[in-house]
C-alpha positions in Angstrom: -14.7 21.6 14.5 -11.5 22.3 16.7 -8.7 23.5 15.7 -6.4 20.4 16.8 -8.8 18.0 15.0 -8.3 19.8 12.0 -4.7 19.6 12.3 -4.6 15.9 12.7 -6.6 15.5 9.5 -4.2 17.6 7.8 -1.6 15.1 9.2 -3.3 12.5 8.2 -4.0 13.6 4.6 0.1 14.3 4.8 0.3 10.7 5.5 -1.9 9.6 2.5 -0.1 12.0 0.2 3.2 10.3 1.5 2.0 6.7 1.0 1.2 7.9 -2.6 4.7 9.6 -3.0 6.0 5.8 -1.4 3.7 3.7 -3.3 3.8 5.4 -6.8 6.9 3.2 -7.4 4.4 0.3 -7.2 2.2 1.4 -9.4 4.6 2.7 -12.2 7.8 0.5 -11.5 6.9 -2.2 -14.4 5.4 0.0 -16.8 8.3 2.6 -16.8 11.2 0.0 -16.7 9.7 -1.6 -19.7 9.5 2.0 -21.4 6.0 1.4 -22.1 5.3 5.1 -20.7 7.6 7.6 -19.7 7.7 8.5 -15.5 5.8 11.6 -16.5 2.9 10.0 -18.0 3.0 7.2 -16.1 2.4 8.8 -12.7 -0.6 10.6 -14.5 -1.8 7.5 -15.6 -1.5 5.6 -12.1 -2.8 8.7 -10.2 -6.1 8.9 -12.2 -7.2 5.4 -11.4 -5.8 6.0 -7.7 -8.4 8.5 -7.5 -11.4 6.8 -9.2 -11.1 3.7 -7.2 -13.5 5.0 -4.9 -16.2 4.4 -7.4 -15.2 0.6 -7.5 -14.6 -0.4 -3.8 -16.6 -0.4 -0.8 -15.3 0.6 2.5 -14.5 -2.9 4.1 -10.9 -1.7 4.5 -11.5 1.8 6.3 -13.5 -0.2 8.9 -10.8 -2.8 9.7 -8.4 0.0 10.3 -10.8 2.4 12.3 -12.0 0.0 14.6 -10.3 -3.4 13.8 -6.7 -3.1 15.0 -7.6 -1.4 18.4 -10.5 -0.8 20.7 -12.1 2.5 19.2 -13.1 3.3 22.8 -9.7 4.3 23.6 -8.8 6.2 20.6 -8.2 10.0 21.3 -6.3 12.8 19.5 -2.9 11.8 21.0 -3.2 8.2 19.5 -4.1 9.7 16.3 -1.2 12.4 16.5 1.7 9.4 17.5 0.2 7.0 15.0 0.5 9.2 12.0 4.0 10.6 13.4 5.3 7.0 13.6 3.9 5.5 10.2 5.2 9.1 8.4 8.7 8.8 9.8 9.2 5.0 9.0 7.7 5.5 5.3 10.3 8.5 5.0 13.5 6.6 6.1 12.7 3.7 4.3 11.9 5.8 1.2 15.3 7.5 1.6 17.2 4.1 1.5 14.9 3.1 -1.8 13.3 0.3 0.3 9.9 -0.7 -0.7 8.1 -1.1 2.5 4.1 -1.2 3.7 2.7 2.1 4.4 -0.5 -0.2 5.6 1.7 -1.9 8.2 3.6 1.2 9.6 0.1 2.8 9.9 -0.8 -0.5 12.1 2.3 -0.7 13.8 1.6 3.0 14.9 -1.7 2.2 16.2 -0.3 -0.7 18.2 2.4 1.0 19.3 0.3 4.2 21.1 -2.4 1.8 22.2 -0.1 -0.3 24.0 1.6 2.6 26.1 -1.8 4.2 26.8 -3.9 1.1 27.8 -1.9 -2.1 27.4 -2.5 -5.1 25.3 -6.1 -5.3 26.1 -6.8 -2.5 23.9 -5.7 -4.4 20.9 -8.1 -6.2 18.7 -6.3 -9.4 18.2 -8.6 -10.8 15.1 -8.1 -7.7 13.0 -4.2 -7.7 13.4 -4.1 -11.3 13.0 -5.7 -11.1 9.7 -3.3 -8.3 8.6 0.0 -9.8 9.7 -0.8 -13.1 8.4 -1.3 -11.3 4.7 2.2 -9.9 5.3 3.0 -13.6 4.1 0.1 -14.2 2.0 -0.1 -11.0 -0.1 3.7 -11.7 -1.7 3.0 -15.5 -2.2 -0.4 -15.0 -3.6 1.3 -12.4 -6.0 4.1 -14.7 -6.8 1.9 -17.4 -7.3 -0.5 -15.7 -9.3 2.6 -14.2 -11.2 3.7 -17.2 -12.1 0.5 -19.0 -13.1 -0.4 -15.8 -15.5 3.0 -15.9 -17.1 2.7 -19.8 -17.9 -0.4 -19.2 -19.3 0.7 -16.1 -21.2 3.9 -17.5 -22.4 2.3 -20.6 -23.4 -0.7 -18.8 -25.3 1.8 -16.7 -27.5 5.0 -19.2 -27.6 4.5 -19.4 -31.8 4.6 -15.7 -32.1 7.5 -13.3 -33.0 9.1 -11.5 -30.0 8.7 -8.0 -31.9 4.6 -9.2 -32.0 4.4 -10.2 -28.5 6.3 -6.6 -27.4 3.8 -4.8 -29.4 0.9 -6.4 -28.2 1.7 -6.0 -24.6 3.2 -2.8 -24.3 -0.9 -1.6 -24.9 -1.8 -4.6 -22.3 0.5 -2.8 -19.5 -1.5 0.2 -19.9 -4.8 -1.8 -18.8 -2.9 -4.2 -16.5 -1.3 -0.9 -14.9 -4.6 0.6 -14.7 -6.2 -2.3 -12.8 -3.4 -2.5 -10.4 -3.8 1.4 -9.4 -7.4 0.9 -9.0 -6.5 -1.9 -6.5 -4.0 0.3 -4.7 -6.1 3.5 -4.3 -9.1 1.1 -3.2 -7.0 -0.7 -0.4 -4.4 1.9 0.7 -6.5 5.0 0.3 -9.0 3.4 2.8 -6.5 3.2 5.5 -6.2 7.0 6.1 -10.0 7.0 5.6 -10.3 4.8 8.7 -8.1 7.1 10.6 -9.9 10.0 9.8 -13.2 8.5 10.4 -12.1 6.9 13.7 -10.4 10.3 14.8 -14.4 12.0 14.2 -15.8 9.0 16.2 -13.9 9.3 19.2 -14.1 13.0 19.3 -18.1 12.6 19.1 -18.4 14.3 15.6 -20.1 11.1 14.0 -23.5 10.6 15.2 -24.9 6.7 15.7 -22.4 4.0 14.2 -19.2 4.1 12.8 -19.3 5.2 9.2 -16.7 7.4 7.0 -18.3 10.4 5.4 -18.2 10.9 1.7 -15.9 14.5 2.2 -13.2 12.0 3.8 -13.2 9.4 1.0 -12.7 11.9 -1.6 -10.0 13.8 0.6 -8.0 10.7 0.9 -8.6 9.4 -2.7 -7.5 13.1 -3.9 -4.2 13.0 -1.3 -3.0 9.7 -2.3 -3.3 10.4 -6.1 -1.4 13.6 -5.6 1.3 11.7 -4.2 1.6 9.2 -6.7 1.7 12.0 -9.3 5.0 13.5 -7.2 6.3 9.9 -7.2 8.9 8.0 -5.4 11.9 7.5 -8.0 14.2 5.8 -5.5 12.3 2.9 -5.1 11.2 2.7 -8.9 14.7 1.5 -9.4 14.4 -1.0 -6.7 11.4 -2.2 -8.1 11.8 -1.8 -11.7 15.0 -3.0 -12.3 17.0 -4.5 -8.9 14.7 -7.6 -8.5 14.4 -8.7 -11.8 14.5 -7.0 -15.3 11.1 -7.0 -17.0 9.9 -7.3 -20.5 6.4 -5.8 -21.5 4.9 -9.4 -21.1 6.2 -9.4 -17.7 5.1 -6.3 -16.7 1.8 -7.2 -17.7 1.7 -10.6 -15.9 3.0 -9.0 -12.6 0.7 -6.0 -12.8 -2.5 -8.3 -13.4 -1.2 -10.8 -10.7 -1.1 -8.2 -8.2 -4.3 -6.6 -9.1 -6.3 -9.5 -8.7 -4.8 -10.0 -5.3 -5.6 -6.3 -4.1 -9.0 -6.8 -5.5 -9.7 -10.2 -3.3 -8.1 -8.4 -0.3 -10.2 -5.1 -0.4 -13.1 -7.3 -1.0 -12.7 -8.8 2.3 -11.6 -5.9 4.2 -7.6 -6.7 4.7 -5.5 -4.3 4.6 -2.7 -5.6 2.8 0.7 -3.9 1.4 0.3 -3.1 -2.1 4.3 -3.6 -1.6 4.3 -7.1 -0.9 1.9 -8.1 -3.4 3.7 -6.4 -6.4 7.2 -7.6 -5.1 6.1 -11.3 -5.1 4.4 -10.9 -8.4 7.7 -9.4 -10.1 9.5 -12.1 -8.5 7.2 -14.9 -9.8 7.4 -13.7 -12.9 10.9 -13.0 -13.2 11.7 -16.8 -11.9 9.9 -18.2 -14.7 12.8 -17.4 -17.3 15.3 -18.8 -14.3 15.6 -18.9 -10.8 18.6 -16.6 -11.2 16.7 -14.2 -13.2 15.6 -12.7 -9.7 18.1 -11.3 -7.5 17.4 -12.9 -4.3 19.9 -10.5 -2.1 17.8 -7.5 -3.0 14.6 -9.6 -2.2 16.1 -10.3 0.8 17.1 -6.7 1.9 13.6 -5.9 1.3 12.1 -9.0 3.2 14.0 -7.7 6.1 12.3 -4.1 6.0 8.9 -5.7 5.8 9.7 -7.7 9.0 11.2 -4.5 10.7 8.2 -2.0 9.7 5.5 -2.8 12.3 7.8 -3.2 15.4 9.8 -0.2 13.9 6.8 2.2 13.5 5.3 1.0 16.6 8.7 1.8 18.8 8.4 5.8 17.0 4.7 5.7 17.6 5.1 4.7 21.4 7.8 7.4 22.1 5.6 10.3 20.4 2.6 9.2 22.6 4.8 9.2 25.6 5.7 13.0 24.5 2.3 14.1 23.8 0.4 12.8 26.8 3.0 14.9 28.8 1.7 18.2 26.9 
């Protein structure tokens, strides 16, 4: 294997690590903010389920990223380099400012930016792009609606219980809901890096026959995202866990459960959705059940703007990196 390809695989795993680091807030924000687990134990809990997610999900999302965003025939080492640098740069910028943006859409924006510079719009696979972009809006709305729906059902079921009893029960329930969410996070997000590495190997002639994802790639990507989750993006935990809406254990359970269902559905259909968008929508849905003012809509608006900017910003960074790399 060429040294440059080894370097690109290593860079992809760094992106996967940063993805886990950046998105660990999504996995643990509710369980930490409700004080069910300390931050240390919460990240260990989330990382474990991030890693074992490959046992439960197929590789449909990896296929979408590997060959469903740009024409795999034009993919080369420079495109992979520009894509990864663009996505990593945007992730670090938004982490610094505490904004829970989407690593998935940063990766997609990176692919689009580099491909446009190399081959123009004909290199884009519009079916995959449209499906993914649509879920920028569908995922948070679905999370919000499911969060409200599950919240209404749970509140009605336990309306005659004492608050202390409900709190005790859902502190245990959050361990399950957080585990399910972390499974969905690992099952969707780790596959995006798998798609990039498999696309690199395929374009370099190192995969024989049809496009597929080798087992060592699957295990490496799940390991990298789990390690990133272990280190945690604490700036974003505060935004997700307290600034959007203050949560009780029952609220955390409902938000995590609804977000997990959304991620399971998306992964089944091979749609690389944003775990960030999904859990944010779910938290807003559950928070609004108490009263609309329980959700800090100004903070939600700042997050939404970061979502909108993610694809074009990462695409611009990636395009600039590709221009430089192509000259070297």
